[in-house]
N, C-alpha and C positions, 0 to 999 in steps of 0.2 A: 488617549495618545496612543500609536502602536507601538508596542514594545518588540524588542529584537529578540530571535528565537535562538538558542543554541544550537538545536539537531531540529530535523525536521520530523514529522511525524513516523516517517518510514525508519526513523534510528539513524540517519547518515548525519556528519557533520556540518553544521551550515556557521558561519560567522559568529564571533563571540563578540564584536563590536557594538556596542550600544550605539542606534542607529534611531533616529528621530524625522519622524513623517511629517511634512507640511501638510496643516488640515486641508488645502484644496485640492491636495495630492489622495485626500482619504478615499474619493468615490472610485478614484483607479484602482488603488488598492485592495479595494472590496469587490469589483468587478472582477480584478485580476485573478483575485483568489476562487470566485467561481469557475473563472475560465480553466485556472490550475486542475481543479478537482473534477472539471468537465474531462478533460483531457485525459487526466488518469481512471475515470471510470469507462469512458469509450475505448481504450486500451484494451481492457478486462474483458469488457462485453463485445465489442464489433469483432477484434481480432480472432477472439475465440470463436464466435459465430461463423467467422469466415474458414477458420480451419477446420472446423465440423462441416462445414457445407460442400466445401471442396473436396471432402472424404479423401484426405492424405494418409494412407495407412500408416506412415510412420509417425509413432509417438501418438496416435488416435487425433491427429490434427492439432494438437496441442502446442507444437514446435513454434508458431507463429508468436503467439505468446510468450514462450520460454526466451525466441530470440529478443522481444521488446523488452522483457522484464530484465534480460542479462545487460543489455544495452544502457538500461536504466544505470544499472548496478555500476558498472564499468566506470560509466561517465559521471555519476553524479560525485559532486565533489571534488574534481579534479581542478589542477589551476590552470587547466585550457578553459573550461568550462567558465570558470569566473572571470577569465582575463579576456574570450572573445566579444567579436563586436555585436551589439544588439541587432545588427543585420542579418546574422549569422542565426540567432534565434528566429526573425522573420520568416528569412528563406525556409528553415526546417519545418515552421508553420505552414506555410503555402506548401510544401512540396507532400505534406501530411495531408493537408486537404483536397488536394489535387488525386493524391495517390489511392486512395478508397475507391477510385474508379478504375484503377490498373488491373485488379484480377478479372473483374467482370469483362474488360475490353480485351484480353489474350485468350485466345480460342484453346489452345491445347493448354490439357489440365497441368503439365509439367512446366510449360511456362508462367500459369495461373501462380502454381505454388512458388514459383521463384520468385516473382512480382511481390506476392503476399510478403515472403520472406525479408523482401528488400523494403518494403514500406513498415512491416515490424521492426527492422533495424532504425529507419530514418526517425520513425513514431518516437523510439527509443531515446535514440539520441535528444529529440526537441524536448522530451519528459525531462531527461536527465538537466538539461540546460535552464529547464522553468525551474525544476525543484532545487538545483544547486543557487540560483540565483534571486531567490524568493529570500527577502529579510525578514520578515515576519511568520509569526506561526497563525494559524486559523484560529486557534481556541487562545489567543492572546488579543485577539482584534477586538473584543466585546462580550460583552456577559453572555450571549448566545451565540454559537458557533453556528449559524444560519447556510453558511455556504455550502457546506457539502450538499445540504437538502436542496436548495436552489439548482444547483448543479446535475443533482439524481434528477429531477424533476425535466429539466431541460435535456437530459441524455435519454430518457425515456420516451421524450416528445420525437427527438429524432431517430431514435432508433427506429420506430416502425409511426412512421408519417400515416396520414388518413390516404386511403386508397390501395393499389394493389403494391405486391412486394418492390416492382423495380423502382418506386419512389422512395424507398430505404436510402438509397446512396445520396441523394440530395439532400434529407436531412441531415447525414453526419458528415457530408462534405461543408453545408453551411455552418454549421455550427463550431467545426472544427477551425474553419476561416475566421470565425467571429474570434474565437477563443486564438486564435494567432496573432490578432489584430491588437487584443485586450492586452495579452502579455507582452507583446512586443511594446506598446505604447506604455505599460507599467514600466519595464525595465528601460526604455528610453529616456521617459521623463522622471522615472524615480530621483529623487534626491540622497546624496551619500553613499551610491550603492559601492560594495565593497570590491576589492579586487583579490584577495586573496582569502583563503580559509586557514581558521585559527581556531577551530572548533576543538573540543576534545573528543581525542580517540574513543569509538565505541567499544564496549564489550559485549561478547557472547549474546549476554541478555537482550540486548536493543534488537537484535536479529531473528528472535523465534517467534515471538507474535505477529510481527510482519510476514513472515515466511508461512504460519499457519492462515491469515488471513487470504495472501496470494496464491497460497494451495486452493484454496475453496473458491475462491473466485475463477482461476484457471483451469480446474475442474468441470465448470457450471455445465458445458456442452457434452459434457461425455453422458451417452445414453444408459450407462449402466452403472452409474452412483447412485447415491441413496436418494438423490433428488428425484429421478424418476421414480425409482420405486414407492416415493409418497403419494404420487398420483396427481401432482401437479402439471398444470397445463405450463406450456412454454413461458406466456405473460406471468404467468406468478411464479415460475425459479426466477425469473430475470427480477420481479418486483422485490421478492425477499432477498435476492443478494445484493442490490441496490440499497433495502432497507437495513442489510447488515454493516455493508461497509460505509454508508453514509448518514442512515440516520441512526445509528448507535452511536457514534462519538459524540454526536450533538446531545442526545439523551444523558450519556454519562456526563457529559461536561454540565449540565443543567442540575443533574443530582450533586456534582461536587460543588457546585457553586451555592447550591442550597444548605450544603452541609457546612460550609465555611462561613455562612451566615448565621450559625447558632454556635449560642456562647462557648458549649463544651466541643468545637470543632472549630473557635475563632483562629487558631492557631494554621488550620488546616493541615492536608495529609503530606508527609513527605513523599519526596521522589522516591527513597526507599521503600516505602510502603504500597505506593504504588506499583515498583518496580515488581514486589513480592505479590502483590494483587494479580498483575498481568500473567505473571509465570502458573501462580495458582490455578485461575482458569483455566491456561492452557493444559494444564495438566489433569485439571478435570474431563476436560472437554476429551482429552484422549483416550480417558477411560470409560467414558459415555460411547465412542465410537466403536467399542469392543462389545456391545450390544446389539441386537438383532431388530429391537422393536422400533415403532415410529417414534415413539416418544426418546429414547436414547438416538436416534438419530437426529431429531431436531436440537437435543442439547449437544450432540457433536457438534454441531453448526454454528449453534448460539454460545456456546461459553467460549471457544476461542476467538469469536468475533469480540466479544466484550471482553476478553482480555487483550485483545488489539486497540477496542476504544480506549480501555484504561490508558493504554500504552500513549497512543496519541494526546491526552489531557495532564499525561504526567508534567513535572516540572524538569526543565531541562537540564538542572545541575545532575553533574555524573555523579552516579554510585558506586560505594568502595568494591573493589574487585580487578583483576587485571584486565587492563584494558590492552587492546589488541594495536598493532601498527595499521595504518590504512590501507596496505595491502593485504594482510591478513583479514582484517573484515571484511573487506571486498571478497575473498575469496572463501570466507565462511558463509556471505550472505548470495554467491553463486552457487554454492555445493546444499543450502538448504532450501533455495528459491527456484530456479529454473531447471538446473540439474535435478532435483528431486519431482518438479513437476513432469520433465521429462519421462523421468520413471516412472511416475505414475502413470502416465499415457500410455506407456508401452505395456506395461503390466495389466493394465484396466481389463483390456479384449479377453485375458484370458483367467483374471482374479476378480473381476466387478468391484464391486465395492471395498472388497478385502485391499486394494491397492491402496486406496486413500486412507482408509484406516490405520494400517500400516504406517504410512508417512505420517500422520498426526501422532501416531504412538510413538517413533522415534522423535517426534519434536516434543512430545509430552516428557518423555524419558530424560531430553537433555533438558528441558524446563525445569524439571525435578531436580536435576544436579546441579544446575547453575543457582537455584534458589538455596540450596543446601551451600554450596560454594561461597556465596553473598553473607549468608548468616554466619558461616565459620569466619570469614576476612573481617567482616564489620562488627564483630561482638569477641573482641579481646579476651574480657572477663570471661566468658563461657568457653571460650577455647584453653583457656589458660586451666579452669577448674576441669574441664574434660581431659585435659592430657595430663593433670595431677592424678584424678580419680585412676587413670590407664597406669601410670608408674607404680600406683599404689597396689 
């Protein structure tokens, strides 16, 4: 039985209403989940590649990814996204599938850049609709969250079809068209779709690990980040980033499921413990990013990605601490996500890997502060003892 999730794996609120899915629609739910992951992964991969290919001087070409990311954050969870007709989602998907040809059809560089930004905005709107109206979590649909792995395989095949490079848009366009049909059918025929968001308001800690993961995916095509310094080919860099974003959540889910089957772990890890774990991994990754060796570079990518994977698999119950209003939550997500990515893109030509390292260091410092603040708020006895010791 599919279970309703309170929040998506990106930390934004979803409906808290329990929803039952007809077994006959189970295959559509699984297919739609694969399509949702494919749309997400292609957004990071294809838009970033086109931004670098067009050679836009501003922000080193990451502006298209930032526009797509910002559109997702602004529209996701809004009342309009919940209440709009399914046909709007279908139209956005068709426009995205057709729009991948737009930058190549425009001869002038300025027009191609503008076309890419328009496509990124439409793509982000479509992604926000999909994520808002998804009633289940990938990691609650079964014992193994295989959907991101299948999506990564499809994205890898569509990104580089056999033959010349001119065949690549065909693969991306066809895959996006298939995803558009699947998510439209899931939304159209899904039973009991909610029409309003009544989820828990998010705290700052729910934005940090998704921001770090997005930062690494958004800077994939920067030629002077640490990936290029490791001597990897383009195909190897893409494979590694897909494994980090799609493979690690599945692997962490399997490990957590195995631990929950052991007698001493029968109760499972609480939402609070998983939140502390994800924040700690982000802090350690930020510290590793300050090094110059190949090992520290790999750990700087791996540890925050593990933190994001733990974040995806956490329980959707709220953790103690100050919860922000939706507008404040969106503002913080924009600041620590797309805005920070644009800043890294603008600083990267002059500072190289230090730009990404500094951004991860800022997120790591915020994670450490959030972990301390959550501990202070959720352990009143320890807080009272500390205050009494200070007063004495």
